[in-house]
N, C-alpha and C positions, 0 to 999 in steps of 0.2 A: 087608328090611322088617321094622319092629317089630312085634311079637308084636301084636293086635287084643286090647282089655282088653274086658269087660265094663263096659257104660254105666255101671252104678252105682258101677263099681270107680275110673272118671275121676275127676281131681281137680274137673273141672267140672261135673258130675254136678249136674243141678236148679240150675244158676247160671247169670246171664244177665249178659254186658259189654256194656254200654252205649259203644260207639265210637264216634270220628269221625273225620271225614277233612278234607283242606284245601279250600280252593276251586279250586285249581290240579289240573288232571284229570291231570297228571304225575305225580302224588304216589299218584293212585287204583289202579296196580298195588300200588306196596309197600303199602299198606293192605291191601289182598285178600288176599297171602301171610299177612300177618299174622291178618288175621282168618279163615283156613283154617287157620291153626295153631293159634289157639285154640279153633276148633270140634272139632280133633282132639283137643283137652285136654277134650274133653266139655260146653264152654260154652254156649251159645245166644249167638248174636252173630249180630244182623241185619244189615244191608245199613248201613254207617256214616253217621251224619247230616254234611253237607257244611254246615261252620259255617267263618268266616271266623276271624283271627287270636285278637282280642279277646276275640268270642264265645265261643271254645273255650277260652281260658286261662281265663276267668273261672268258665266251667262246669267245669272239670276242677279246678279251685283250691276251689270250692265243694262237690266232690263230685256235681254233676249231673248229669258225664259221667265215665265211668272213665280211657280213654285214646286219642291218637292215636297216630299215628307220621311226623309230618309236621313236628316241630319243625325249625327253622334256627337255629343258634347258631354265632355269637352275633347273628345277624341279627333274632330273635325276644328280644335279652336286654330290650329294650324294654318287653315283657309279664311282666316277672320279679315285680314287685309285684301283678299279678293273682292269679300262681298257685304262688309259692313256698311261703307257707306249709300250705298244703293238698296239692301234687302236687310232682313230683320230675323231672327229667331221669333217662332212666335205658337202658345200652345205645347201640347205634349202629347207624340203619340204613347208613348210609356215614361213614366217619368221612374229615374233611378232605378230601371230593370235590365239595362242592358251591362252585361257582365262578361267579361273576357278574361282570359288566359289559359293556362298549358293542361293539358292532360292527358292519363296514359290509363292502359285499361287495369281493372281492379286486380286482377287476379294476380299482373306482375308486379304490382304495389306491394300485394299482400305480401306474395312468395321473397321477395328483395327488401321488403322494408324500403321503398322509394316513398317519400315525401316530398322533397325538395327538388327543384331542375340544377341544384349545386350537384346532388346525387350523380348526376350525367359526367362528372369528372375522374369518378371511379371506371376504372377501365371493365371490371365484370360486368358495370351497369349497361354501359353504353353499346357493350358488343351483344346485349340480349338485343338491338334495336337496331344493329349495323347489319343491314342485310346484302352490301355490294363490298362488304371488306376494307373498306377506307379508312376504319378506326373512327368513324364519327358515329355519333347516334341520327338518325334520319326522322325529322320530325315535319308532319305538313304544317307550312306557316301561309303566306300570303302573298297572291302577286305582286309583284312589282310596283302596278298604279295605283295600290291602295297602301294609306296612311299605315296600317298596322305592321307594313312590311318594312317599314323604315324603320319602325319601333322596337320591334323582334330584332333587327339588326343593332340597334344601340343598345339593349338589353343584352344581348351575346357578348357584345364588346366589352359592356360596362362589368359585366360578371364575369369575362373571362372565360368564356362557353364555348367560343369561337375554332377551338381545336377540338371538340367534343361533340357538338351537336352542330347538323347540316340541316339547316332549314330548305323544304321543299318548295319551291314556288311555281308550283304549276296551277293551272286551274284549280280552285280551291275546292266547287263540288266533286270535279272527277278525281282529285286526289284524296278527298276523303269519302267517294264510295270504294275506293282502293284500299284504304284504312278500314273499313266494315268487313269489307271481305278479308282479309289477314286477322280481322279479331274474330270473324268466325271459325275461320281456320285454325285458332288459336294462337297466335303470334302476337308478341308486343306491337304497340302501338302508341305514338308520341304525338301530338298535335296541339295546335293552338284551335283553341274553340271562342265562340263569342253566343250570347243569347239575347234577343231568339234565335234558333238557328235548328235546323231537321236533324243535326248531328247528337245536339242532345234529347233529341226526342228516340232518337234511333238507339243511340247508346246513352244510356239512362246515368246521370249521376248518381253515384252511390251502389250502383247496383254492376253496371256493364263496366262503367269508368270513373276514375274520380280526378278533382281537380288537386294539382301540387301545387305548392310554397313557392314564393321565389326568395335570392339569397338576400336581397334587401327591398325593404316595402316603405311606404309611408303612412300615414294616417288616413290620408283621401284613397290609397289604394288597397285600404286592410277593410274587410267587409264581413260584418258579421252574420253568423248563421246562414251561409253558404251549404246548397244540401250538395254531399258529397266530396267535401274539401278535407283536405289530410290534417287541417286545422282549425280552430274558431277561437277567435274570427280569423276568415282566411288572408292570409298574403297574398295577394291576387299578382301584384305586380303591375296593374291596370286599374284605373279610377273605374267605378261603376258611372254608367254613359246614362243620358237622359236621351231617345229619340223623338227628335222634334222635327217640324215642318219649320221651312225656313221660304220666305216668300218676298219677292220686289215689294220694295217701299209704296211706289207710285202706284201701282198694283193694288195694293192693298187701300190707297187711299180713295181710289175709284171705286174698290168692289167692296163697303164696308160688312155685306154679309159674309165674303169670306174672310173676312176677319175676323167675324164673331165663330161662325164656323171652326174654324182652327182653333179657335181658345176653345173650344168646348170639347170638341173631337177626342177619343181616345179609344184605345183596344186594348183589352186582357191579354197577356205575354202568353197564358196561356191557351187563347184561342190562335195566337200566332203559331205557337209551337204547333198545335193539331193541323193548321193546314199547311204548313212546312211541311208535315209528314207524310202530307196525301202527296204533296209533288215530288217529296224524295221515292214516292212509293210511283211514280209516274205520273199523278196527275200533273204534269207541270207545262202543260201547252197553255197559249193566252187565254183560249176557249174557258178551259179549267180554272184560270183563276180568278176570270171573271164572275163563272159559276159560283165559286166558293165567296166570293165577296158579296153577289146578290142571297146567297143562303145564309150567310153571317148576319147581313140586315135582316132578312126575316127573321132570323132567330132573336134578334134583337130590335124588334121593330117600333115598340114604344121609345125606348133612349134614341132610336135612329131619327124618331120622328119630330125628337123636343130638340134635338141640333137643329133640323131642319126649320123648326117654328123658329126659333132663337134668331139662325139667319136671315129669316124671310121680316122678320119684326125689325131685325136692325136696318133694313131698305126701307122700310114704310116712314 
């Protein structure tokens, strides 16, 4: 373990970091690890403010917030105008590891040969997922404040699926908890999902659920070797995303140690999955998340200490 420094010698001594985190709680574990790293450098960092995407990007661009580590790119490219003049993407929490797409339970997929979202144009298929009798398959989607809600709407229109699929736009965690209950009862489920996310820890791709392909795709949205996909390469309809910190430029100029820290830090996706599963099992209070982060740091102490040393060297 690196040697402890006197508090007044730390680069963050007498400084405060105004940190934010996303509205999706599957990103809070990562935020807490970064928060504890900043505190190790001597910065005072309160529990991050929970902000929706547009509010954060406007705030960080204007200098009202210093940073978050929940940027998804290229998904969040649409917010670039709000932040690019005053803030920047820096480092990678997880590079090219954030997948998105549509999933159904494997049993129904196998029994009815469902491999593509276009299969839901068939009356016999969509009827399997229609619990209210309105003639549309119900799909857990995204709340209106999320960018993915807009993209799902655009895709349903583009692929002429609006009359066949009904997106459920309730709180995602609550809607997925209901979907898990339905799955355990042997009922078909259809949902939008992303990784890292607790859903793919509870409903394992290839075993419990499968990714289904989309009617149209592009080279950027076609991903090879996706576990549990109906095809390989998998036409997911969504580009693989990088999870990245975004920080205010002036703040980074004044805090070179933070710049180096953000450039160096990263968290394995498998570790994020594991923590998200703990949250889904009930360990979802702020004190639980702080404990999970502390336990992860202890289990990866040498790597963590290396990040801290490099950041401290940048300030000297």
